[in-house]
MOPAC internal coordinates of N, CA, C and O (Angstrom, degrees):
PM7 1SCF
backbone

  N    0.0000 0     0.00 0     0.00 0    0    0    0
  C    1.4413 1     0.00 0     0.00 0    1    0    0
  C    1.5230 1   108.71 1     0.00 0    2    1    0
  O    1.2310 1   120.80 1   -56.85 1    3    2    1
  N    1.2968 1   116.08 1   123.15 1    3    2    1
  C    1.4476 1   120.44 1   179.63 1    5    3    2
  C    1.5190 1   109.29 1  -111.96 1    6    5    3
  O    1.2310 1   120.99 1   -41.00 1    7    6    5
  N    1.2979 1   115.71 1   139.00 1    7    6    5
  C    1.4602 1   121.24 1   178.64 1    9    7    6
  C    1.5196 1   108.16 1  -137.54 1   10    9    7
  O    1.2310 1   120.28 1   -30.05 1   11   10    9
  N    1.3240 1   117.07 1   149.95 1   11   10    9
  C    1.4609 1   118.71 1   177.39 1   13   11   10
  C    1.5280 1   110.55 1   -68.65 1   14   13   11
  O    1.2310 1   119.68 1   -23.33 1   15   14   13
  N    1.3298 1   118.21 1   156.67 1   15   14   13
  C    1.4684 1   119.85 1   178.09 1   17   15   14
  C    1.5283 1   110.31 1   -57.13 1   18   17   15
  O    1.2310 1   121.00 1   -42.22 1   19   18   17
  N    1.3183 1   115.69 1   137.78 1   19   18   17
  C    1.4573 1   120.68 1  -179.79 1   21   19   18
  C    1.5100 1   113.94 1    94.50 1   22   21   19
  O    1.2310 1   120.35 1  -176.32 1   23   22   21
  N    1.3375 1   116.94 1     3.68 1   23   22   21
  C    1.4640 1   122.02 1   176.70 1   25   23   22
  C    1.5230 1   107.68 1  -132.16 1   26   25   23
  O    1.2310 1   120.12 1   -54.26 1   27   26   25
  N    1.3271 1   117.38 1   125.74 1   27   26   25
  C    1.4687 1   121.19 1   179.63 1   29   27   26
  C    1.5245 1   109.52 1   -66.23 1   30   29   27
  O    1.2310 1   120.45 1   -49.35 1   31   30   29
  N    1.3299 1   116.75 1   130.65 1   31   30   29
  C    1.4649 1   120.25 1  -177.66 1   33   31   30
  C    1.5163 1   112.75 1   -73.22 1   34   33   31
  O    1.2310 1   119.43 1   166.57 1   35   34   33
  N    1.3089 1   118.69 1   -13.43 1   35   34   33
  C    1.4650 1   121.15 1  -178.04 1   37   35   34
  C    1.5231 1   112.99 1  -100.83 1   38   37   35
  O    1.2310 1   119.93 1   133.29 1   39   38   37
  N    1.3305 1   117.73 1   -46.71 1   39   38   37
  C    1.4669 1   119.16 1  -176.58 1   41   39   38
  C    1.5217 1   113.37 1  -109.59 1   42   41   39
  O    1.2310 1   119.95 1   165.88 1   43   42   41
  N    1.3413 1   117.70 1   -14.12 1   43   42   41
  C    1.4566 1   120.54 1   176.48 1   45   43   42
  C    1.5130 1   115.43 1    84.28 1   46   45   43
  O    1.2310 1   119.69 1  -171.94 1   47   46   45
  N    1.3232 1   118.21 1     8.06 1   47   46   45
  C    1.4612 1   120.68 1   179.52 1   49   47   46
  C    1.5266 1   108.88 1   -66.55 1   50   49   47
  O    1.2310 1   120.49 1   -36.78 1   51   50   49
  N    1.3345 1   116.66 1   143.22 1   51   50   49
  C    1.4613 1   121.09 1  -176.08 1   53   51   50
  C    1.5222 1   111.06 1   -99.75 1   54   53   51
  O    1.2310 1   121.05 1   -12.49 1   55   54   53
  N    1.3268 1   115.59 1   167.51 1   55   54   53
  C    1.4598 1   121.60 1   179.95 1   57   55   54
  C    1.5223 1   110.86 1   -61.58 1   58   57   55
  O    1.2310 1   120.17 1   142.00 1   59   58   57
  N    1.3182 1   117.27 1   -38.00 1   59   58   57
  C    1.4659 1   120.51 1   179.67 1   61   59   58
  C    1.5272 1   110.89 1   -62.94 1   62   61   59
  O    1.2310 1   120.27 1   139.23 1   63   62   61
  N    1.3177 1   117.08 1   -40.77 1   63   62   61
  C    1.4670 1   120.74 1   179.25 1   65   63   62
  C    1.5197 1   110.79 1   -67.55 1   66   65   63
  O    1.2310 1   120.30 1   142.86 1   67   66   65
  N    1.3185 1   117.02 1   -37.14 1   67   66   65
  C    1.4666 1   120.56 1   179.59 1   69   67   66
  C    1.5260 1   110.60 1   -68.81 1   70   69   67
  O    1.2310 1   120.26 1   142.29 1   71   70   69
  N    1.3391 1   117.11 1   -37.71 1   71   70   69
  C    1.4673 1   120.31 1   177.74 1   73   71   70
  C    1.5231 1   111.71 1   -63.26 1   74   73   71
  O    1.2310 1   120.24 1   144.60 1   75   74   73
  N    1.3382 1   117.15 1   -35.40 1   75   74   73
  C    1.4680 1   120.86 1   177.91 1   77   75   74
  C    1.5242 1   112.20 1   -73.67 1   78   77   75
  O    1.2310 1   120.50 1   156.65 1   79   78   77
  N    1.3198 1   116.64 1   -23.35 1   79   78   77
  C    1.4661 1   121.48 1  -178.46 1   81   79   78
  C    1.5235 1   110.19 1   -84.10 1   82   81   79
  O    1.2310 1   120.78 1   -38.28 1   83   82   81
  N    1.3095 1   116.12 1   141.72 1   83   82   81
  C    1.4681 1   120.69 1   177.06 1   85   83   82
  C    1.5192 1   112.26 1   -89.03 1   86   85   83
  O    1.2310 1   120.09 1   162.52 1   87   86   85
  N    1.3222 1   117.43 1   -17.48 1   87   86   85
  C    1.4657 1   119.57 1  -172.19 1   89   87   86
  C    1.5284 1   114.11 1  -109.03 1   90   89   87
  O    1.2310 1   119.73 1   173.71 1   91   90   89
  N    1.3377 1   118.12 1    -6.29 1   91   90   89
  C    1.4605 1   119.91 1  -177.26 1   93   91   90
  C    1.5222 1   111.31 1  -109.71 1   94   93   91
  O    1.2310 1   121.86 1   -23.66 1   95   94   93
  N    1.3180 1   114.04 1   156.34 1   95   94   93
  C    1.4575 1   121.59 1   177.02 1   97   95   94
  C    1.5139 1   108.68 1  -155.08 1   98   97   95
  O    1.2310 1   120.94 1    12.24 1   99   98   97
  N    1.3132 1   115.81 1  -167.76 1   99   98   97
  C    1.4591 1   121.21 1   178.34 1  101   99   98
  C    1.5177 1   109.57 1  -104.00 1  102  101   99
  O    1.2310 1   121.04 1   -41.07 1  103  102  101
  N    1.3022 1   115.62 1   138.93 1  103  102  101
  C    1.4594 1   121.64 1   180.00 1  105  103  102
  C    1.5198 1   111.39 1   -84.07 1  106  105  103
  O    1.2310 1   119.75 1   149.81 1  107  106  105
  N    1.3097 1   118.08 1   -30.19 1  107  106  105
  C    1.4605 1   121.48 1  -176.28 1  109  107  106
  C    1.5285 1   111.18 1  -125.35 1  110  109  107
  O    1.2310 1   120.77 1   -16.86 1  111  110  109
  N    1.3308 1   116.13 1   163.14 1  111  110  109
  C    1.4633 1   121.69 1  -177.93 1  113  111  110
  C    1.5261 1   112.25 1   -67.53 1  114  113  111
  O    1.2310 1   120.19 1   151.20 1  115  114  113
  N    1.3239 1   117.25 1   -28.80 1  115  114  113
  C    1.4708 1   120.38 1  -178.51 1  117  115  114
  C    1.5179 1   111.77 1   -76.15 1  118  117  115
  O    1.2310 1   120.05 1   171.11 1  119  118  117
  N    1.3286 1   117.51 1    -8.89 1  119  118  117
  C    1.4653 1   123.79 1  -178.51 1  121  119  118
  C    1.5261 1   111.07 1    58.91 1  122  121  119
  O    1.2310 1   121.41 1  -129.55 1  123  122  121
  N    1.3377 1   114.90 1    50.45 1  123  122  121
  C    1.4602 1   121.38 1   177.74 1  125  123  122
  C    1.5170 1   112.91 1  -114.64 1  126  125  123
  O    1.2310 1   119.64 1   175.84 1  127  126  125
  N    1.3204 1   118.29 1    -4.16 1  127  126  125
  C    1.4606 1   121.09 1  -179.35 1  129  127  126
  C    1.5218 1   108.92 1  -143.66 1  130  129  127
  O    1.2310 1   120.58 1   -58.55 1  131  130  129
  N    1.3292 1   116.50 1   121.45 1  131  130  129
  C    1.4642 1   120.54 1  -179.59 1  133  131  130
  C    1.5305 1   110.28 1   -82.63 1  134  133  131
  O    1.2310 1   120.68 1    -2.69 1  135  134  133
  N    1.3166 1   116.30 1   177.31 1  135  134  133
  C    1.4635 1   120.38 1  -175.56 1  137  135  134
  C    1.5305 1   113.57 1   -96.16 1  138  137  135
  O    1.2310 1   119.56 1  -163.79 1  139  138  137
  N    1.3280 1   118.44 1    16.21 1  139  138  137
  C    1.4688 1   119.56 1   172.07 1  141  139  138
  C    1.5152 1   107.53 1   -61.15 1  142  141  139
  O    1.2310 1   120.27 1   -34.63 1  143  142  141
  N    1.3119 1   117.09 1   145.37 1  143  142  141
  C    1.4666 1   119.61 1  -175.45 1  145  143  142
  C    1.5290 1   112.06 1   -62.08 1  146  145  143
  O    1.2310 1   119.63 1   140.89 1  147  146  145
  N    1.3184 1   118.32 1   -39.11 1  147  146  145
  C    1.4657 1   119.63 1  -179.45 1  149  147  146
  C    1.5245 1   111.18 1   -66.72 1  150  149  147
  O    1.2310 1   120.19 1   140.77 1  151  150  149
  N    1.3302 1   117.25 1   -39.23 1  151  150  149
  C    1.4713 1   120.83 1   178.42 1  153  151  150
  C    1.5198 1   110.14 1   -69.02 1  154  153  151
  O    1.2310 1   120.82 1   140.07 1  155  154  153
  N    1.3402 1   116.03 1   -39.93 1  155  154  153
  C    1.4641 1   120.65 1   179.17 1  157  155  154
  C    1.5271 1   110.79 1   -61.24 1  158  157  155
  O    1.2310 1   120.35 1   137.16 1  159  158  157
  N    1.3270 1   116.94 1   -42.84 1  159  158  157
  C    1.4663 1   120.95 1   179.81 1  161  159  158
  C    1.5233 1   111.32 1   -65.53 1  162  161  159
  O    1.2310 1   120.38 1   139.01 1  163  162  161
  N    1.3303 1   116.87 1   -40.99 1  163  162  161
  C    1.4637 1   119.91 1   178.99 1  165  163  162
  C    1.5278 1   110.71 1   -65.43 1  166  165  163
  O    1.2310 1   120.18 1   139.26 1  167  166  165
  N    1.3223 1   117.25 1   -40.74 1  167  166  165
  C    1.4609 1   120.87 1   178.83 1  169  167  166
  C    1.5229 1   110.79 1   -65.35 1  170  169  167
  O    1.2310 1   120.34 1   138.03 1  171  170  169
  N    1.3430 1   116.95 1   -41.97 1  171  170  169
  C    1.4688 1   120.68 1   178.73 1  173  171  170
  C    1.5260 1   110.65 1   -62.41 1  174  173  171
  O    1.2310 1   120.14 1   139.70 1  175  174  173
  N    1.3343 1   117.33 1   -40.30 1  175  174  173
  C    1.4605 1   121.06 1   178.60 1  177  175  174
  C    1.5305 1   110.72 1   -65.50 1  178  177  175
  O    1.2310 1   120.23 1   140.25 1  179  178  177
  N    1.3230 1   117.17 1   -39.75 1  179  178  177
  C    1.4616 1   121.12 1   178.44 1  181  179  178
  C    1.5192 1   110.80 1   -64.15 1  182  181  179
  O    1.2310 1   120.31 1   134.40 1  183  182  181
  N    1.3327 1   117.01 1   -45.60 1  183  182  181
  C    1.4614 1   121.40 1   179.75 1  185  183  182
  C    1.5316 1   110.25 1   -62.26 1  186  185  183
  O    1.2310 1   120.59 1   137.51 1  187  186  185
  N    1.3302 1   116.47 1   -42.49 1  187  186  185
  C    1.4676 1   121.21 1   179.43 1  189  187  186
  C    1.5322 1   110.92 1   -63.22 1  190  189  187
  O    1.2310 1   120.73 1   136.84 1  191  190  189
  N    1.3446 1   116.20 1   -43.16 1  191  190  189
  C    1.4609 1   120.50 1  -179.60 1  193  191  190
  C    1.5377 1   110.65 1   -63.94 1  194  193  191
  O    1.2310 1   120.13 1   137.92 1  195  194  193
  N    1.3178 1   117.37 1   -42.08 1  195  194  193
  C    1.4650 1   120.83 1   178.90 1  197  195  194
  C    1.5255 1   111.51 1   -66.41 1  198  197  195
  O    1.2310 1   120.31 1   140.82 1  199  198  197
  N    1.3310 1   117.02 1   -39.18 1  199  198  197
  C    1.4675 1   120.47 1   178.29 1  201  199  198
  C    1.5206 1   110.66 1   -65.80 1  202  201  199
  O    1.2310 1   120.16 1   139.27 1  203  202  201
  N    1.3280 1   117.31 1   -40.73 1  203  202  201
  C    1.4674 1   120.95 1   178.02 1  205  203  202
  C    1.5252 1   111.10 1   -63.91 1  206  205  203
  O    1.2310 1   120.24 1   139.59 1  207  206  205
  N    1.3330 1   117.14 1   -40.41 1  207  206  205
  C    1.4624 1   120.73 1   179.39 1  209  207  206
  C    1.5272 1   110.46 1   -65.31 1  210  209  207
  O    1.2310 1   120.27 1   139.19 1  211  210  209
  N    1.3281 1   117.08 1   -40.81 1  211  210  209
  C    1.4660 1   120.53 1   178.86 1  213  211  210
  C    1.5245 1   110.65 1   -66.22 1  214  213  211
  O    1.2310 1   120.41 1   139.87 1  215  214  213
  N    1.3261 1   116.82 1   -40.13 1  215  214  213
  C    1.4626 1   120.80 1   178.94 1  217  215  214
  C    1.5224 1   110.55 1   -65.69 1  218  217  215
  O    1.2310 1   120.14 1   141.67 1  219  218  217
  N    1.3179 1   117.34 1   -38.33 1  219  218  217
  C    1.4638 1   121.76 1   179.58 1  221  219  218
  C    1.5288 1   110.69 1   -64.89 1  222  221  219
  O    1.2310 1   120.43 1   143.29 1  223  222  221
  N    1.3226 1   116.78 1   -36.71 1  223  222  221
  C    1.4576 1   119.97 1   179.30 1  225  223  222
  C    1.5184 1   111.77 1   -69.08 1  226  225  223
  O    1.2310 1   120.09 1   148.79 1  227  226  225
  N    1.3468 1   117.43 1   -31.21 1  227  226  225
  C    1.4588 1   121.16 1  -176.49 1  229  227  226
  C    1.5174 1   113.91 1   -81.64 1  230  229  227
  O    1.2310 1   119.57 1   161.76 1  231  230  229
  N    1.3278 1   118.43 1   -18.24 1  231  230  229
  C    1.4616 1   119.32 1  -174.54 1  233  231  230
  C    1.5174 1   110.72 1   -69.98 1  234  233  231
  O    1.2310 1   121.01 1   -28.77 1  235  234  233
  N    1.3141 1   115.67 1   151.23 1  235  234  233
  C    1.4624 1   121.15 1   178.76 1  237  235  234
  C    1.5178 1   109.53 1   -78.84 1  238  237  235
  O    1.2310 1   121.16 1   -33.99 1  239  238  237
  N    1.3182 1   115.38 1   146.01 1  239  238  237
  C    1.4592 1   120.77 1   178.18 1  241  239  238
  C    1.5203 1   110.30 1   -80.71 1  242  241  239
  O    1.2310 1   120.93 1   -32.47 1  243  242  241
  N    1.3115 1   115.83 1   147.53 1  243  242  241
  C    1.4570 1   120.92 1   174.34 1  245  243  242
  C    1.5251 1   107.97 1   -76.38 1  246  245  243
  O    1.2310 1   119.85 1   -17.87 1  247  246  245
  N    1.3437 1   117.89 1   162.13 1  247  246  245
  C    1.4654 1   119.65 1   176.71 1  249  247  246
  C    1.5331 1   112.68 1   -56.76 1  250  249  247
  O    1.2310 1   120.09 1   143.05 1  251  250  249
  N    1.3105 1   117.44 1   -36.95 1  251  250  249
  C    1.4634 1   120.39 1   179.44 1  253  251  250
  C    1.5316 1   110.45 1   -66.14 1  254  253  251
  O    1.2310 1   120.14 1   141.44 1  255  254  253
  N    1.3240 1   117.34 1   -38.56 1  255  254  253
  C    1.4604 1   120.40 1   178.50 1  257  255  254
  C    1.5278 1   111.35 1   -68.17 1  258  257  255
  O    1.2310 1   120.29 1   141.19 1  259  258  257
  N    1.3365 1   117.06 1   -38.81 1  259  258  257
  C    1.4647 1   120.82 1   176.88 1  261  259  258
  C    1.5196 1   109.69 1   -62.79 1  262  261  259
  O    1.2310 1   120.26 1   134.67 1  263  262  261
  N    1.3247 1   117.11 1   -45.33 1  263  262  261
  C    1.4589 1   122.17 1   179.75 1  265  263  262
  C    1.5308 1   110.10 1   -60.70 1  266  265  263
  O    1.2310 1   120.45 1   135.65 1  267  266  265
  N    1.3200 1   116.75 1   -44.35 1  267  266  265
  C    1.4624 1   120.81 1   179.99 1  269  267  266
  C    1.5313 1   110.41 1   -63.56 1  270  269  267
  O    1.2310 1   120.23 1   140.82 1  271  270  269
  N    1.3338 1   117.16 1   -39.18 1  271  270  269
  C    1.4601 1   120.66 1   177.81 1  273  271  270
  C    1.5161 1   111.29 1   -63.64 1  274  273  271
  O    1.2310 1   120.38 1   137.47 1  275  274  273
  N    1.3254 1   116.88 1   -42.53 1  275  274  273
  C    1.4629 1   121.69 1  -179.76 1  277  275  274
  C    1.5265 1   110.29 1   -62.69 1  278  277  275
  O    1.2310 1   120.96 1   137.87 1  279  278  277
  N    1.3185 1   115.77 1   -42.13 1  279  278  277
  C    1.4701 1   120.08 1  -178.52 1  281  279  278
  C    1.5235 1   112.23 1   -79.90 1  282  281  279
  O    1.2310 1   120.27 1   171.87 1  283  282  281
  N    1.3450 1   117.10 1    -8.13 1  283  282  281
  C    1.4602 1   120.78 1   179.33 1  285  283  282
  C    1.5089 1   113.85 1    80.54 1  286  285  283
  O    1.2310 1   120.86 1  -158.69 1  287  286  285
  N    1.3337 1   115.97 1    21.31 1  287  286  285
  C    1.4545 1   120.62 1   178.70 1  289  287  286
  C    1.5138 1   110.12 1   -94.33 1  290  289  287
  O    1.2310 1   121.48 1   -18.03 1  291  290  289
  N    1.3051 1   114.77 1   161.97 1  291  290  289
  C    1.4547 1   119.90 1   175.12 1  293  291  290
  C    1.5227 1   107.80 1   -79.81 1  294  293  291
  O    1.2310 1   119.43 1   -54.76 1  295  294  293
  N    1.3459 1   118.70 1   125.24 1  295  294  293
  C    1.4593 1   119.59 1   179.69 1  297  295  294
  C    1.5305 1   111.61 1   -67.36 1  298  297  295
  O    1.2310 1   121.24 1   -31.44 1  299  298  297
  N    1.3435 1   115.24 1   148.56 1  299  298  297
  C    1.4534 1   120.32 1   177.86 1  301  299  298
  C    1.5183 1   109.53 1   -71.44 1  302  301  299
  O    1.2310 1   120.47 1   -25.29 1  303  302  301
  N    1.3248 1   116.71 1   154.71 1  303  302  301
  C    1.4686 1   122.26 1  -175.61 1  305  303  302
  C    1.5218 1   113.58 1   -64.63 1  306  305  303
  O    1.2310 1   119.17 1   131.29 1  307  306  305
  N    1.3217 1   119.19 1   -48.71 1  307  306  305
  C    1.4552 1   122.50 1  -174.03 1  309  307  306
  C    1.5127 1   112.34 1   -75.69 1  310  309  307
  O    1.2310 1   120.74 1   -27.94 1  311  310  309
  N    1.3118 1   116.18 1   152.06 1  311  310  309
  C    1.4630 1   120.56 1   177.20 1  313  311  310
  C    1.5268 1   108.80 1   -90.77 1  314  313  311
  O    1.2310 1   120.64 1   -32.57 1  315  314  313
  N    1.3153 1   116.39 1   147.43 1  315  314  313
  C    1.4548 1   121.03 1   178.49 1  317  315  314
  C    1.5175 1   109.99 1   -72.38 1  318  317  315
  O    1.2310 1   120.74 1   -32.80 1  319  318  317
  N    1.3052 1   116.20 1   147.20 1  319  318  317
  C    1.4714 1   120.13 1  -178.68 1  321  319  318
  C    1.4961 1   111.24 1   -83.65 1  322  321  319
  O    1.2310 1   120.10 1   180.00 1  323  322  321

């Protein structure tokens, strides 16, 4: 979900509404996520999911996974011990 700066990508609250509020602010420098608890949780889940995907890409393949890739097979889920 992409939103212009000054609009929360989860709930749609604008910068003007946040300025009028005493309890809300921006969670990030780009001003794309407000500090409502539901928006904060969604943003944290997104960041965690992206970090996990990046970590998965960086890990080394097991010999069985390399062999499966060479043969064009789908690698099995579990890693070899």
